[in-house]
C-alpha positions as CSV (number, residue, x, y, z in Angstrom):
1,X,-64.6,45.2,3.1
2,X,-62.0,45.7,0.5
3,X,-61.5,43.0,-2.1
4,X,-57.8,43.6,-2.2
5,X,-55.6,40.9,-0.6
6,X,-53.8,42.4,2.5
7,X,-50.3,41.3,3.4
8,X,-49.3,43.3,6.5
9,X,-46.0,41.5,7.0
10,X,-44.9,42.3,3.4
11,X,-45.9,45.9,3.9
12,X,-44.0,46.1,7.2
13,X,-40.9,44.6,5.5
14,X,-41.0,47.2,2.7
15,X,-41.5,50.0,5.3
16,X,-38.4,48.7,7.2
17,X,-36.3,48.6,4.0
18,X,-37.5,52.1,3.0
19,X,-36.5,53.5,6.4
20,X,-33.1,51.9,6.3
21,X,-32.6,53.2,2.7
22,X,-33.5,56.8,3.8
23,X,-31.0,56.7,6.7
24,X,-27.5,57.9,6.2
25,X,-26.1,56.2,9.3
26,X,-28.3,53.1,9.4
27,X,-30.9,52.3,12.0
28,X,-31.0,50.1,15.1
29,X,-33.8,47.7,15.9
30,X,-35.1,50.1,18.5
31,X,-35.2,52.9,16.0
32,X,-37.2,50.9,13.5
33,X,-39.6,49.8,16.3
34,X,-40.1,53.4,17.4
35,X,-40.6,54.8,13.9
36,X,-43.0,52.2,12.7
37,X,-44.8,51.9,16.1
38,X,-44.5,48.1,16.1
39,X,-43.0,45.8,18.7
40,X,-39.3,44.9,18.8
41,X,-40.1,41.2,18.5
42,X,-42.0,41.8,15.2
43,X,-39.2,44.0,13.9
44,X,-36.6,41.5,14.9
45,X,-38.5,38.7,13.0
46,X,-38.8,40.7,9.9
47,X,-35.2,42.0,9.9
48,X,-33.8,38.5,10.6
49,X,-35.5,37.3,7.4
50,X,-34.4,40.3,5.4
51,X,-30.8,39.8,6.7
52,X,-30.8,36.2,5.8
53,X,-31.8,37.0,2.2
54,X,-29.1,39.7,2.0
55,X,-31.7,42.5,1.6
56,X,-30.2,44.3,4.7
57,X,-27.1,43.8,6.7
58,X,-26.3,44.5,10.4
59,X,-23.1,46.0,11.5
60,X,-21.8,43.8,14.4
61,X,-20.3,46.8,16.2
62,X,-22.9,49.5,15.9
63,X,-25.9,47.1,15.7
64,X,-27.2,49.4,12.9
65,X,-28.9,48.0,9.8
66,X,-27.9,49.1,6.3
67,X,-29.0,48.0,2.8
68,X,-27.5,44.7,1.7
69,X,-26.2,43.7,-1.7
70,X,-29.3,41.7,-2.8
71,X,-31.1,45.0,-3.5
72,X,-28.2,46.2,-5.5
73,X,-28.2,43.1,-7.6
74,X,-31.9,43.3,-8.1
75,X,-31.8,46.9,-9.0
76,X,-28.9,46.3,-11.4
77,X,-30.8,43.5,-13.0
78,X,-33.9,45.6,-13.5
79,X,-31.8,48.5,-14.9
80,X,-30.1,46.1,-17.3
81,X,-33.5,45.1,-18.7
82,X,-34.2,48.7,-19.6
83,X,-30.7,49.1,-21.1
84,X,-31.3,45.9,-23.0
85,X,-34.4,47.3,-24.6
86,X,-32.7,50.5,-25.6
87,X,-29.8,48.6,-27.1
88,X,-31.9,46.1,-29.0
89,X,-34.6,48.3,-30.3
90,X,-32.9,49.7,-33.5
91,X,-31.7,46.2,-34.4
92,X,-35.2,44.8,-33.9
93,X,-36.6,47.5,-36.1
94,X,-34.0,46.7,-38.8
95,X,-34.9,43.0,-38.5
96,X,-38.6,43.8,-38.8
97,X,-38.0,45.8,-42.0
98,X,-35.9,43.0,-43.5
99,X,-38.4,40.3,-42.6
100,X,-41.7,42.3,-42.7
101,X,-42.7,40.2,-39.7
102,X,-43.2,41.0,-36.0
103,X,-40.0,40.9,-33.9
104,X,-40.0,40.1,-30.1
105,X,-37.5,40.5,-27.3
106,X,-37.9,38.5,-24.1
107,X,-36.2,37.1,-21.0
108,X,-36.5,33.9,-19.0
109,X,-38.5,34.5,-15.8
110,X,-38.7,31.3,-13.8
111,X,-40.6,28.7,-15.9
112,X,-42.0,31.4,-18.2
113,X,-40.7,34.0,-20.7
114,X,-41.5,37.6,-20.3
115,X,-41.9,39.8,-23.4
116,X,-39.8,43.0,-23.0
117,X,-40.4,44.6,-26.3
118,X,-42.1,44.2,-29.7
119,X,-41.6,45.7,-33.1
120,X,-44.8,44.9,-34.9
121,X,-45.1,44.0,-38.6
122,X,-46.6,46.6,-40.9
123,X,-49.0,44.0,-42.2
124,X,-52.7,44.6,-41.3
125,X,-52.8,40.9,-40.3
126,X,-49.9,40.3,-37.9
127,X,-48.7,38.5,-34.8
128,X,-48.6,40.7,-31.7
129,X,-48.8,40.6,-27.9
130,X,-48.6,42.9,-24.9
131,X,-45.3,44.0,-23.4
132,X,-44.9,42.2,-20.1
133,X,-47.0,39.2,-21.3
134,X,-45.8,35.8,-20.0
135,X,-45.3,32.8,-22.3
136,X,-44.7,29.2,-21.1
137,X,-41.1,28.1,-21.3
138,X,-42.0,25.1,-23.4
139,X,-44.0,27.1,-25.9
140,X,-42.4,28.0,-29.2
141,X,-38.9,28.8,-30.4
142,X,-37.8,31.3,-27.8
143,X,-38.2,28.8,-24.9
144,X,-36.0,26.3,-26.8
145,X,-33.2,28.9,-26.9
146,X,-33.2,29.2,-23.1
147,X,-33.5,25.4,-22.5
148,X,-30.6,24.9,-24.9
149,X,-28.5,27.2,-22.7
150,X,-28.9,24.9,-19.7
151,X,-26.6,22.0,-18.9
152,X,-28.0,18.8,-20.5
153,X,-28.9,17.3,-17.1
154,X,-30.7,20.4,-15.9
155,X,-32.8,20.7,-19.1
156,X,-33.6,16.9,-19.0
157,X,-34.8,17.1,-15.4
158,X,-36.9,20.2,-16.1
159,X,-38.5,18.7,-19.2
160,X,-39.3,15.4,-17.5
161,X,-40.6,17.1,-14.3
162,X,-42.8,19.7,-16.1
163,X,-43.9,17.7,-19.1
164,X,-44.9,19.4,-22.3
165,X,-48.4,20.6,-23.0
166,X,-49.8,19.9,-26.4
167,X,-50.8,23.3,-27.9
168,X,-51.3,22.1,-31.5
169,X,-51.0,18.9,-33.5
170,X,-47.3,19.8,-34.2
171,X,-46.3,20.3,-30.6
172,X,-43.4,18.0,-29.7
173,X,-44.5,16.3,-26.5
174,X,-42.2,13.3,-26.4
175,X,-39.4,14.2,-23.9
176,X,-36.7,12.4,-25.8
177,X,-37.6,13.9,-29.1
178,X,-37.8,17.4,-27.5
179,X,-34.4,16.9,-25.9
180,X,-33.0,16.0,-29.3
181,X,-34.5,19.3,-30.6
182,X,-32.8,21.2,-27.8
183,X,-29.5,19.6,-28.6
184,X,-29.8,20.7,-32.2
185,X,-30.6,24.2,-31.0
186,X,-27.6,24.2,-28.8
187,X,-25.4,23.2,-31.7
188,X,-26.9,25.5,-34.3
189,X,-27.4,28.7,-32.2
190,X,-31.0,29.1,-33.2
191,X,-34.5,27.5,-32.8
192,X,-37.5,27.3,-35.0
193,X,-41.2,26.7,-34.3
194,X,-43.3,25.2,-37.1
195,X,-46.9,25.6,-35.8
196,X,-45.9,24.0,-32.5
197,X,-47.3,26.7,-30.3
198,X,-50.0,28.3,-32.5
199,X,-51.5,26.7,-35.6
200,X,-50.6,28.5,-38.8
201,X,-47.7,30.4,-37.2
202,X,-43.9,29.9,-37.6
203,X,-41.0,31.5,-35.7
204,X,-37.3,31.7,-35.6
205,X,-35.4,32.6,-32.3
206,X,-31.8,33.2,-31.4
207,X,-30.0,33.9,-28.0
208,X,-28.8,37.4,-27.0
209,X,-25.8,36.8,-24.8
210,X,-24.1,38.7,-22.0
211,X,-20.9,36.9,-21.5
212,X,-22.0,33.3,-21.5
213,X,-25.6,32.6,-20.6
214,X,-28.4,34.1,-22.7
215,X,-29.4,37.4,-21.3
216,X,-32.5,37.4,-23.6
217,X,-33.8,36.0,-26.8
218,X,-34.9,37.7,-30.0
219,X,-37.5,36.0,-32.2
220,X,-39.4,36.6,-35.4
221,X,-43.0,35.4,-35.7
222,X,-45.3,35.3,-38.7
223,X,-48.1,33.4,-40.4
224,X,-47.0,30.3,-42.3
225,X,-48.3,31.5,-45.7
226,X,-45.8,34.5,-45.6
227,X,-43.0,32.4,-44.0
228,X,-42.2,29.7,-46.5
229,X,-39.1,27.5,-46.4
230,X,-37.0,29.9,-48.4
231,X,-37.9,32.8,-46.2
232,X,-37.3,30.7,-43.0
233,X,-33.8,30.0,-44.3
234,X,-33.2,33.8,-44.7
235,X,-34.8,34.5,-41.4
236,X,-32.5,32.1,-39.6
237,X,-29.5,34.0,-40.9
238,X,-31.0,37.4,-40.2
239,X,-32.2,36.6,-36.7
240,X,-28.8,35.1,-35.7
241,X,-27.0,38.2,-37.0
242,X,-29.4,40.5,-35.1
243,X,-28.9,38.5,-31.9
244,X,-25.1,38.7,-32.4
245,X,-25.2,42.5,-33.0
246,X,-27.2,43.1,-29.8
247,X,-24.9,40.8,-27.9
248,X,-21.8,42.6,-29.1
249,X,-23.3,46.0,-28.2
250,X,-24.2,44.8,-24.7
251,X,-20.8,43.4,-24.0
252,X,-19.0,46.5,-25.5
253,X,-21.2,48.8,-23.4
254,X,-20.8,46.9,-20.2
255,X,-17.2,45.8,-20.3
256,X,-16.6,42.9,-17.9
257,X,-20.3,42.4,-17.0
258,X,-21.8,39.0,-16.5
259,X,-24.9,39.6,-18.5
260,X,-25.8,42.7,-16.4
261,X,-25.0,46.4,-16.5
262,X,-22.6,47.6,-13.8
């Protein structure tokens, strides 16, 4: 027996979407049932769920199914992530050269951050991670940037509901103190991490914006001995400038987007 988890309904749903996508005229329920060799009742259940989510839409006159706008939005969002990486990469490389520390680019993904790209420091001993790696939202400087972008009430409810795990002795776990930190980030346009996520490591993060809400965050991470107070002050300025440069490029490239490429 295979150790892989089987999800037949999910597979059928994707098969239905694929058939509809490949059809120029759209497909009726009977067409889908015939092509997939599954009962009309099963097809109806799956198509109803897909239609409710906007993945497919049914023409009330012809009764044919076509692709819905949800897939367009998801595809556009996925493409924008690729576009974002290409846009940010040269600026990240420049920031790495200026700081001589590792530079990260990431996006909020639910209650985590997902790393999209990394420009590693040239030092033999450096901070690094895998592209695609997930980081808890309440860990480090980048998470503060995204929390600061939320309305005060939403951030407060999230912080109190989730609680803050103590990663190091420096982790801010008191909700009120953490909220004050978020307010400061919101006001200043950047966040710092002084050994709050990993002992001996400091970071500076700033938001990359589409039109309003952060599309992503860029952050610089290094070991504390190489990131003294004077360097942190310089990094704050350089990281904010880098984030602003990326933001301007994205907005200029995409015109009237709302954080996504059209």
